[in-house]
C-alpha positions in Angstrom: 155.1 184.2 191.7 158.3 183.6 190.0 161.4 181.7 191.7 163.2 185.1 192.3 160.2 186.2 194.4 160.2 183.0 196.3 163.8 183.3 197.2 163.3 186.8 198.3 160.8 185.7 200.8 163.3 182.9 202.1 166.2 185.3 202.3 164.0 187.8 204.3 163.3 185.0 206.7 166.8 184.2 207.2 167.5 187.8 208.1 164.5 188.0 210.5 164.6 184.7 212.1 168.2 183.3 211.7 170.8 183.6 214.2 174.3 182.1 215.0 172.9 179.1 216.9 170.3 178.1 214.2 169.7 177.8 210.7 166.6 178.0 208.3 165.6 174.9 206.1 163.0 175.8 203.5 160.5 173.6 201.9 160.9 174.3 198.2 157.1 174.0 198.1 155.6 175.9 201.0 153.1 173.9 202.8 149.7 175.6 203.0 147.1 174.9 205.7 144.0 176.7 207.1 144.1 178.0 210.5 141.6 175.3 211.7 143.8 172.7 210.4 146.5 174.0 212.7 144.5 174.6 215.8 145.0 171.1 217.4 143.8 172.1 220.8 140.5 173.5 219.9 139.9 170.8 217.1 141.1 167.9 218.8 141.7 166.3 215.4 144.3 163.4 215.8 144.7 163.0 212.2 146.0 166.6 211.7 148.1 166.2 214.8 149.7 163.1 213.5 150.6 164.6 210.1 152.0 167.8 211.7 153.9 165.7 214.3 155.5 163.6 211.5 156.5 166.7 209.6 158.3 168.6 212.4 160.2 165.6 213.6 161.9 164.9 210.3 165.8 165.2 210.3 166.8 168.4 208.4 170.2 168.5 206.5 170.4 171.8 204.8 168.9 175.0 203.5 166.6 173.0 201.3 164.1 171.0 203.4 164.5 167.5 201.8 164.7 165.0 204.7 164.9 161.4 203.6 162.3 160.1 206.1 164.6 157.1 206.9 164.8 158.3 210.6 162.8 160.7 212.9 163.8 162.7 215.9 161.8 160.2 218.2 164.1 157.2 216.7 167.2 159.1 217.6 166.0 159.9 221.0 164.7 156.4 221.8 167.8 154.9 220.8 169.7 157.1 223.4 167.2 156.0 226.2 167.4 152.4 225.3 171.0 151.8 224.2 173.5 154.3 225.9 175.6 153.6 228.8 176.1 156.0 231.4 178.8 157.5 233.8 178.8 156.2 237.4 178.0 159.1 239.9 175.6 160.1 242.3 174.5 163.4 244.1 175.4 163.7 247.7 172.4 164.8 250.2 173.0 168.6 249.9 173.1 168.3 246.1 170.0 166.2 246.0 168.0 168.9 248.1 169.3 171.7 245.8 168.3 169.6 242.8 164.8 169.0 244.1 164.4 172.7 244.8 165.4 173.7 241.3 163.1 170.9 239.8 160.1 172.3 242.0 160.7 175.9 240.9 160.7 175.0 237.2 158.1 172.1 237.1 155.2 170.5 238.6 156.2 166.9 239.0 153.4 164.4 238.8 153.0 161.0 240.4 153.6 159.2 237.0 157.0 160.7 236.6 156.0 163.2 234.1 155.9 167.1 234.8 154.5 170.3 233.6 155.9 173.8 233.7 155.2 175.7 236.7 153.5 179.0 236.5 156.8 181.0 236.9 158.5 178.9 234.3 155.4 179.6 232.0 155.7 183.4 232.8 159.5 183.2 232.0 158.8 181.7 228.6 156.0 184.3 227.7 158.3 187.2 228.3 161.2 185.5 226.7 159.1 185.0 223.5 158.1 188.8 223.7 161.8 189.6 223.7 162.4 187.4 220.8 159.6 189.0 218.7 161.0 192.5 219.4 164.4 191.3 217.9 162.7 189.8 215.0 161.0 193.2 214.3 164.2 195.1 214.6 166.0 192.7 212.1 163.1 193.0 209.6 163.1 196.7 209.7 166.9 196.9 209.6 166.9 194.7 206.5 164.5 197.0 204.7 166.4 200.2 205.6 169.7 198.6 204.6 168.5 198.0 201.0 166.5 201.0 200.6 167.6 203.3 197.8 165.6 206.2 199.2 167.9 208.6 201.2 164.9 209.9 203.4 163.9 206.4 204.2 167.5 205.7 205.4 167.6 208.8 207.4 164.1 208.0 208.9 165.7 204.6 209.9 168.6 206.2 211.6 166.9 209.0 213.5 163.4 207.3 214.3 162.9 203.7 213.7 166.1 202.2 214.7 166.2 204.1 218.1 162.4 203.1 218.6 163.0 199.5 218.1 166.1 199.2 219.8 164.4 200.8 222.8 161.6 198.2 222.4 164.1 195.4 222.7 165.5 197.0 225.8 162.1 197.4 227.3 161.1 193.7 226.7 164.4 192.6 228.1 163.7 194.6 231.2 160.3 193.2 231.5 161.7 189.8 231.0 164.1 190.4 234.1 161.6 192.1 236.3 158.2 190.4 235.7 159.5 187.3 233.9 161.9 186.1 236.4 164.6 185.7 233.8 167.7 185.7 236.2 166.0 183.4 238.8 164.8 180.7 236.3 168.1 180.7 234.4 169.9 180.2 237.7 167.4 177.4 238.5 167.9 175.9 235.0 171.8 176.0 235.4 171.7 174.1 238.8 169.1 171.7 237.5 171.2 170.7 234.6 174.6 170.7 236.5 173.3 168.7 239.3 171.4 166.5 237.0 174.8 165.6 235.4 176.1 164.5 238.9 173.7 161.6 238.8 173.3 160.3 235.3 171.3 157.2 236.2 168.6 159.2 237.9 168.7 161.9 235.1 168.2 159.3 232.3 165.2 157.7 234.2 163.6 161.2 234.4 163.9 161.5 230.7 162.5 157.9 230.1 159.6 159.1 232.4 158.7 161.8 229.9 158.9 159.6 226.9 155.8 157.6 227.3 154.8 156.2 223.8 151.6 154.9 225.1 150.5 158.3 226.0 152.1 160.5 223.1 151.7 158.1 220.1 149.3 159.3 217.6 148.3 156.7 215.0 146.8 157.8 211.5 143.4 156.0 210.9 144.2 156.4 207.1 147.5 154.7 206.8 148.3 153.4 210.3 151.6 155.3 210.4 152.3 156.8 213.9 154.1 159.7 215.4 154.9 161.2 218.8 152.5 164.1 219.4 154.1 167.4 218.7 152.6 170.9 218.6 153.8 174.5 218.6 153.8 177.4 221.3 152.7 180.1 221.8 149.2 178.7 221.5 148.1 181.9 220.0 151.0 182.2 217.5 148.5 182.3 214.5 145.8 184.6 216.2 145.4 188.2 214.9 147.8 190.5 216.7 150.6 187.7 216.7 151.7 188.4 213.1 154.3 190.8 212.0 153.4 192.6 208.8 156.2 193.6 206.3 156.7 195.5 202.8 159.6 194.6 200.5 160.6 197.1 197.9 161.9 196.2 194.4 165.4 197.2 195.6 165.2 195.0 198.6 163.7 192.0 196.7 166.6 192.2 194.0 169.2 192.4 196.9 167.6 189.5 198.7 167.5 187.2 195.5 171.2 187.9 195.1 172.1 186.8 198.6 169.8 183.8 198.6 171.6 180.3 199.4 173.1 178.8 196.4 171.3 175.4 196.9 167.9 177.2 196.8 168.9 179.3 193.8 170.0 176.1 191.9 166.8 174.1 192.8 164.4 176.9 191.8 166.2 178.1 188.7 166.4 181.9 189.6 165.4 184.6 187.1 165.2 188.2 187.7 162.4 189.5 189.8 159.8 191.7 188.2 157.8 193.2 191.0 157.3 196.6 192.5 156.6 195.5 195.9 155.8 192.4 198.0 153.8 192.5 201.4 153.3 189.6 203.6 152.9 188.7 207.2 155.1 186.5 209.4 154.8 184.7 212.7 157.1 182.3 214.4 156.5 179.5 217.0 158.5 177.2 219.0 158.0 173.2 218.4 156.5 171.4 221.6 157.5 168.0 222.4 156.5 167.0 225.8 158.3 163.8 225.5 161.6 165.3 224.5 164.5 166.9 226.5 167.0 168.6 224.3 169.7 168.5 227.1 170.3 165.0 226.0 172.5 166.4 223.0 174.7 168.5 225.3 175.3 166.3 228.3 178.6 164.3 228.4 177.7 161.5 230.9 176.4 159.1 228.1 177.8 157.2 225.1 176.9 154.1 222.8 178.7 151.0 223.6 179.5 150.5 219.9 181.1 154.0 219.7 178.7 155.5 217.0 178.1 159.1 216.7 175.0 160.9 216.1 176.6 164.2 214.8 180.4 164.7 214.3 180.1 168.4 215.3 182.0 169.5 212.3 181.2 172.3 209.6 179.1 171.2 207.7 178.0 168.4 210.1 177.3 164.7 209.4 175.9 161.8 211.0 172.4 160.3 211.7 171.1 163.4 213.3 173.1 166.5 212.5 170.1 168.8 213.5 166.6 168.9 214.6 163.7 171.3 214.1 163.1 173.7 217.0 160.6 176.2 215.5 158.6 177.3 212.5 158.1 180.3 210.5 154.5 180.8 209.1 153.5 183.3 206.5 150.1 184.6 205.3 148.6 187.3 203.2 151.1 187.4 200.5 150.3 190.3 198.0 152.6 190.9 194.9 152.5 194.1 192.9 154.3 193.6 189.5 156.5 196.2 188.1 154.4 196.3 184.7 151.3 198.4 184.9 148.2 196.2 184.9 144.6 196.4 185.5 144.4 193.2 187.6 144.7 193.3 191.3 147.8 192.3 193.0 148.2 188.5 193.0 147.7 186.6 196.0 146.9 182.8 196.8 147.1 181.4 193.2 150.7 182.7 192.7 152.1 181.1 195.9 153.2 177.9 194.3 156.7 176.6 194.1 158.0 174.1 191.5 159.4 171.1 193.5 157.5 168.4 195.5 156.1 168.8 199.1 157.2 166.5 201.7 153.6 166.0 203.1 150.5 166.9 201.0 148.5 169.3 203.1 145.4 167.7 201.5 145.6 164.9 204.1 144.9 167.5 206.8 141.2 167.5 207.6 138.7 170.2 208.4 136.3 169.4 211.4 132.9 170.3 210.7 131.8 170.8 214.3 134.8 171.4 216.6 134.8 169.8 219.9 135.0 172.2 222.7 138.1 171.8 224.8 137.7 170.2 228.3 137.9 172.7 231.5 141.1 172.9 233.0 141.0 172.0 236.7 144.5 170.9 237.3 146.5 174.4 237.1 145.6 178.0 237.2 145.0 179.2 233.7 148.5 180.1 232.7 147.4 182.3 229.9 145.7 184.6 232.5 148.7 185.2 234.5 149.2 188.9 234.7 152.7 190.3 234.5 152.3 192.4 237.7 151.4 189.7 240.0 153.8 189.0 242.7 155.9 185.9 242.7 154.1 184.8 245.9 150.8 185.0 244.1 152.2 182.9 241.1 153.6 180.3 243.3 150.3 180.1 245.3 148.3 179.4 242.1 150.1 176.0 241.8 147.6 173.3 242.9 148.2 169.7 243.9 147.6 167.5 240.8 145.6 164.4 241.3 146.9 161.3 239.9 146.9 161.1 236.2 144.8 158.5 234.4 146.7 155.4 233.6 148.5 155.2 230.3 146.6 153.8 227.4 148.4 150.9 225.7 149.1 151.6 222.2 148.5 148.9 219.6 152.0 147.3 219.5 151.5 146.3 215.7 151.2 149.9 214.8 154.9 151.1 214.2 156.2 154.5 213.6 156.0 155.8 210.0 156.8 152.9 207.8 160.1 153.4 205.9 158.4 152.3 202.6 155.2 154.4 203.1 153.6 156.0 200.0 153.7 159.7 199.4 151.0 161.6 201.4 149.6 162.8 198.1 149.1 159.2 197.0 147.0 158.3 200.1 143.2 158.5 200.0 141.7 160.1 203.1 138.4 159.9 204.8 136.2 162.9 204.5 135.6 163.0 208.2 138.0 162.0 211.0 137.2 158.8 212.9 135.1 158.9 216.0 137.3 159.0 219.1 136.0 159.3 222.7 136.4 162.4 224.6 138.5 160.7 227.3 141.0 159.4 224.7 141.3 162.9 223.1 141.7 164.5 226.5 144.4 162.0 227.3 146.3 162.6 224.1 146.2 166.5 224.2 146.7 167.1 227.9 150.4 167.2 227.8 150.6 169.5 224.8 148.1 171.9 226.6 150.2 172.0 229.8 153.4 172.8 227.8 152.0 175.8 225.8 151.5 179.4 226.7 149.7 182.6 225.1 152.0 185.1 223.3 151.8 188.5 225.1 149.8 191.2 223.2 151.9 193.8 221.2 150.5 197.2 222.0 149.8 199.6 218.9 152.9 201.9 219.9 155.1 198.9 219.5 154.1 198.0 215.9 157.1 198.2 213.9 157.3 201.3 211.7 157.9 199.4 208.6 154.6 197.5 208.7 153.0 197.3 205.5 150.2 199.6 204.7 146.7 198.3 204.3 145.6 197.4 201.0 142.8 199.8 199.9 141.4 197.8 196.8 139.4 194.6 197.2 141.6 191.4 197.4 140.7 187.9 196.7 140.2 186.0 199.9 143.1 183.9 200.9 142.9 182.4 204.3 146.0 180.0 203.7 148.7 179.8 206.3 152.0 178.6 204.9 154.9 176.8 206.7 157.7 178.7 205.1 160.6 177.7 207.0 161.9 175.4 209.8 164.2 176.8 212.2 166.8 174.3 213.0 169.5 173.7 215.7 172.6 171.9 214.9 173.9 169.3 217.2 177.3 169.7 218.9 179.6 166.6 218.7 177.2 163.8 220.3 177.8 162.0 222.0 180.9 163.6 223.5 181.5 161.5 226.6 183.7 163.1 229.3 186.5 160.6 229.7 187.4 162.1 233.1 184.2 160.4 234.6 183.9 156.9 236.0 182.2 154.6 233.5 180.4 151.5 234.3 
């Protein structure tokens, strides 16, 4: 696949997954993995989890994914928890009751200070995700229609596809409101945040309770580098039925190449695309970090004693942490049909190669010969089985009392986070099989990730976007690779931005 085709994929992803609040950052070399390597919950492979966690917690700085590795999101977050000073304020009795009610509506508090999502909040996230997927389907089809040179296709978009997909968005929004508790959850969230700001010291202690390095630190047995465990949600984002299938025509590819970011065009050395069509599948997923609360970047009740700034809030932003990764775009089943007539089948895996270096060599990800079955969930009702037509009372009744969680394991204090002078991943020799770790340790490491995830709602056949690529009729080379095509990133506001009207200690 030539550079122009690569740029077309990236530009398509920007139109489908980008919005005013986020930007996409692209590895100039897409990162290929197998589904097994990314199935952290089923495989319980700490080595793969550690590499993935390192990847998604690097600090993005533009359209090209070229983080320096000098600092990670957990470093930035840890510096706030340890070094920041906070305004002096306390909730009154009535505010404390309202705060605790909002807390228990959204979360299930645990005795050790951590918490997991309530069934109501999990249901909210599932229906929000379904609404987002509907918007992505609309954006993808709209882009294809916009660049089409076929008058009949444009008319079909105007008369059939656009009204159908717009109605789908409206239906998903209605389901989110009625069955997904949208208004109730967002009201509770607003109260939780506003009343949390009324007592900064108590709020920061809650954040510290979530940030438990002894529980969440995952250390590589290969190079002893460490990361705070991070995964993605929905848990079935890579399952069949979760993917969106698209076809790009020659006209759309050429237009997308022309609109691609200048930084990527320059790095890849763009040439004219010479393809007749391009089909592929996309899926998106949110990055899970049980130890992290993104509200820390928006609240105005803290500051650093030395006055330093994480992000200046300008355009473009600058600072130690101008943005962070919030979600991922995965791609698979790329099939290219060249313009010139050929007897060869459309190209697939062997052509999905970019010209620059990868940040993490996917070869360090390990395959597990015999997957370890996940432990039985006995703490919460299986949130994946919550049916959308259940009444709110039934959902609330499914919350069970959680017993005391096991005591945190002490992480080796000599094992630091990823060394600043670490060798490139491609230079590291790996073991053929992962180290043997007890089932209790595995359960302890993955428990919080399991609690934070949910399953994507299925898409019914009538909701399949009308621009879906037709099935390939001729035999194709088998390609099971899943590529991390892009990182969806959120820019920080000015941070910290302390409210000088508050009383400071």
